[in-house]
N, C-alpha and C positions, 0 to 999 in steps of 0.2 A: 255582329255584321254593322258596318257603318251607315247602311240605309236599310229600310224595311218598307215594303210595298203593303198597303193595305187595300182595303176596297175603296177608301175615298181619297187616299192621297199617298204621300212619301214621308217617313220619319228618318231623320237624320241624328246620328248619334255620334257623339265625339268621345275619344278616350278618355278625356277630362271628368266625363258625367254629363256634359251640356247635351239637351235634348231641344229639337225643333220639329214642327209638323207643318207641311204644306200639302193644301187640298188641290186635287185637280182642277175643282170647279174655282175658276178665278184665279189659279195659282196664288190664293190666298195663304199666307203664313198665319195659323191660328194659334201656334203655341212656340214658345222659347223659354227654356228653363235652364238655369245655370246653378252651380253650387254656390250657396251663401256662405256666410262666416263659419257657419257650424258644419259645412260638408253637405247640408241637405238641399236637394233641387229647389229652386224657388222660380215662380212663373214671372216673366218680365212683361208679357202682352195680357190685354184685358180683351175676353171674349163674354159678351153677353149670355146669361144663362137661357135666353129665349132666343139666342141667334139660331138660324136655320143650317145646318150643316150638310143637308142631303142634296144641295143643288138645285133647289127651288126658288132661291132668291140671294141676293148678295148677302155676305156675312157681315153680321153686326159686330166687328171688333176685330183683333188680329192685325194685318196689314193688307187691306184691300188695295187692289191698283185701279186708279183712276185714268182712264184714256179713252178716247181723243179730246174730251172736254172735261172741265171742271164746273161743277153745279149745272145748272140749267143751259142747253146748248144755245149758242150765239152764231157761230160760224154757218155759212151756208151749206158745208159740207155735211155738219152734224145736226140739220133740224130735224132728221127722223130719230134720233138718239134720246135716251132716258137720261136723267140726271147723273152726271159722273161717267157718262160713256158706257161702254160695253165691256172693257177687259174684265172686270170683276164678276160678271156674270155669263161667262164663256166657259166651256170645257177646255181646258188646256192639254198638251200632250207632253208627257214625260219624256225627255230626251236623253236620260240616263246620267250616269256619275261623271262629272268632269275631273274631280280631284278626290282623292281618299289617301291622306297621310297624317302624320302627327300634326301638321299645320292646320289642316281643316278638312271637312267633309264639304264637298260642291256638287251641286246637281242642277240641271238645266231644265227648264219647260218652255214649250213653244206655242203660240198662237199663230196660226196661219190661215186667212179667211178662205184659201182655196179649197172648194168642195163644201164649204158652209153656207148652203143657200139662203137659211135664215138670218145670216150676218150679212150676206152680200145684198139682201134686200133693204136693209136700212142703212149700209155703208158700202159704197162703191169704189172708195179711194183705194188704191193698193197699199198695203202695208205688210208688215211682219215684226212680232215681238217675239223676244227670246228673254226668259226672266232667269237668272243666276242667283242660286241661294246658296251661301256658303256659311257654314257653322263652325266656329273655332272655340277655344276652350272658354272664353269671356267675350265672344263678338259674333254677331249675326251681320252678314252682308247681304243686301238685296240689291241686284243690279240689274236694271231694265234696258234692253238693247232694243232700240226702234229702229227699224230699217225702211228704206223706200226703195221697192224694187221697179218702181216705175222707171221708164226712160225718158220721161218728158215732163210729168206732172210734179210738182212740188208738193210735199205733204205738211200741211199745216195742222198742228196739235196743240194740245195741252196734255200734261202729264204730272201725276202726284201718288206719293206712298201715304197712305193714309192711316198712319201709325197709331194705334191705341195703346199706350204705355199703362201699364197697371200701376197705380199711384194713389194716395188719397188726395182728392180733389181740393180739400180745405187747406192742405200743407205743402203742396208740390208748387215750385218754381222753375221757371225757363229763363236762362241767360245766355248769350249777351244781346238782348234786343233793344236796348236803349238807344236813341236817337234815331232809330230807323222809322221811315215812312211806312203807314199801314192803313188799311181800309177796314173800318169797322162795319160788319155785316148785322150786327144787332140793332144799328138805328132803324127808325121806324119810317124814315122817308128814303127815297130813291136818290135824292140830292145828298144827304147825309151819308148815306153808304158809299156813295161815289166820290166823297169829299176826303182827300188824303189827311191823315193825323200824323202826328210825331209821338213815337213813344218815349215817355217821360221816366219810366219805371226802370231801375237798375236791376230788379228782378220782377219778372212778369208771372203774377198768378191768377187762378182762374176762379175765384171766391165768388164771382158773379158770372152770369150768362156771357161767354167769351167765344167770338166767332171773327177771328181777326187775321187778316192777309198781309203779311209783310213781305215787302218787295226787296230785291237787291239785298237780301239778307247775308249775314258772313258765312253760311253753310257748314256753320259749327256751334253745336247748342249743347248745353248743360242742363239736363232735367234732373232736380234734386228735391228729395224729401228727407226727413228726418233718419229714416231707417235705410235708406238706399238712393239709388239713383241710376241714370243711364247718360251717357255721352252719345251724342248723335253727330256724325259727320258726313256732310253730303258733297256731291260733286255734280256740276251741270245743273242742279235744282237751284234756281237762283232767288226763288221764293220760299216762305215757309207759313203755314197756317196753323194757327193755336186755336184749339176749340174744346170747348166743354160747355154743354147745355144748361147745366145746373137744374133747378126746378122745371125748367121746359122738357127736360129729359123724358118726364113723366109723361109726354105726349107721344113718344116714339114706340110704336107696337112691339118691336121686337127687343126691347129693353126693358129690364125689370125697373120697377118704380125708382128704386134707389141706386140704380146701376151708375148714374153719373158721379156718385161719390167715391169710384174707384177706378177712375183713369183720368188721363189728359191726353188729348190728340196733339201730336207734335208732326206736321206733315209737311216734308220738304217736297218741293214741287216747281213746275214752270206753269204758272196759271194768271201771272199779270200779263195779257198779251198771248200770241200764239208763236211758238216755236217754228220755223220754217225749215225744212229738211230737204236739201235739193235731191234730185233724182239719182238713184244707185248709190245713195250715201246711208251710213248707219251713226247715229247718235247714243251714246251710252250715259245713262243718269245711275248714279251709285248713292247707296245710303248704307252707312256702317253705324250699327248700334253696338256700343261697348258697354258692358256691364261696368257699373260705377266703381271708381278707385278702392272705394274700402273694400269691396268684394275681392279685387284683385289683390290689395295689402293683405287681407285675411288669409288668402291663398298662399301669398308669399310667407307670411309669417309660419303658416303650417310646415311650409318647406324648410323655413329656417330652424324651427324646433326640430324637424326631422335630421337636419344637419349638426345642429348641437349635438342630438343623441349619438349621431354617428360619430362625432369627434370625440365623444366621451370614451366610445368604445376603442377608438383608434389610440387614446391616451392609455388606455388599461392594456392594449396590445404592446404599445411601445414600452411600457414598465416590464411586461413579460419578456419581451426581446433583450431589454437591457439586463435583466436576471439572467436570461439564457448566455448572453456575451459574457458575464462573469464566471457563469459555470464552466463556459468553454476555456477560459483562462485557467481554472482549477484543473481542468483534463490535464494540463501539461505536468501537473505534479502527481496525479492519481492514475494516469494511464500511461501506456507506452505508444500513443499516437504520435504520428510523425509530426515535426513542424510544419510541413507542407500541407498536411490535411488540416490541422489548426488553423494555419492562415487561409485556408481556402472556406473554412467556416466562418472566419471572422470577414473575409470579402463579402460572402453571400449575405451576412447580417447587414453589412454597410450598404450594400445595393437595395435591400428592403427598406432600410431606415432613410435612404436617400429619394426613395421612389414618391411620385406626387402624392400619393395616399397618405404619407408621413411628413409632407412639407407643410411649412406652416400656413399656408394658404388653406388648409383642409380643417384649421382649428376656428374655434368661435371668435378667438380674439381679433382675427383678421378679417371676418365677414362685416360687410358693409352695411350701416344702417339702411332700413328700407324707408324711403320717403314716398308719398304719392306723388306721381308724375302727371304731366297734362293729360 
């Protein structure tokens, strides 16, 4: 089955072996596993071993959804809200499978405030959220649809996908951020935190406490470490946040003391200023997380080895058919088969040998070299 419903959420399963799990609580993706170079499943997301997965508090890890405010609320419509808003700590409704084929397995979740008295008490602005999660062989897509159902009120908000990428914090880097303006939230004064800096590093690391908001970012990032990596592509998320608390992470109650060593947060979002969504309009924010080229290349190499093996079998069969052709010629001298029958046998062998199965394109000599792609 491409999807499995559990007590806490939905598990997506792709024919390639990739697996993802999404909770009903917060519609939080808590696992994304893809085959590694040896074909074994490897987790790409980090979730703290102390994270609450029972719906009692937002999940520490995975991909929490931040809406309608990033950080502490500052907008007049958000003053009753907690840090990062409410999307990550509400129960979402599973709206079924959207797609199920070789290209991917896709499901949709909905957060609608109608009938939710507790939510309406702290946030009265009309809205509707839809979250579409798509699992492919080496890609996880998370698309956030924000709808303004009001006939007259403009919806003002911030939104972000707080992705925890499983990676060694002392070795991971993010590119390309050089030359971008950013705000360093680790500075000790408000003036310093609100004064923009310009990134000078070609490769941004998190070897020290990092909490940086890059604005007007390229929406295409490569997260790399010696044994792997993830490419992240965003749409309509104009900003990106890079976060790792380093030793400060020991102060986080639902994080193991050295948990910070095992992840980097790369968070596409719209967090500098507020997006303004006109009445009756919908805005879609997308994130594509793609397992790094080295895993794709390993998979392709496995397929190439298979093709080589198959080509060897084809050549063996070609030799057998050539031998059979010679034996057919000998039949003319050792049997009384008519020339028409012998001609028919030769014609059938020619058809087989000229089929795509035996064409040169099926042999290793003509297979293209595999090179990493963008």
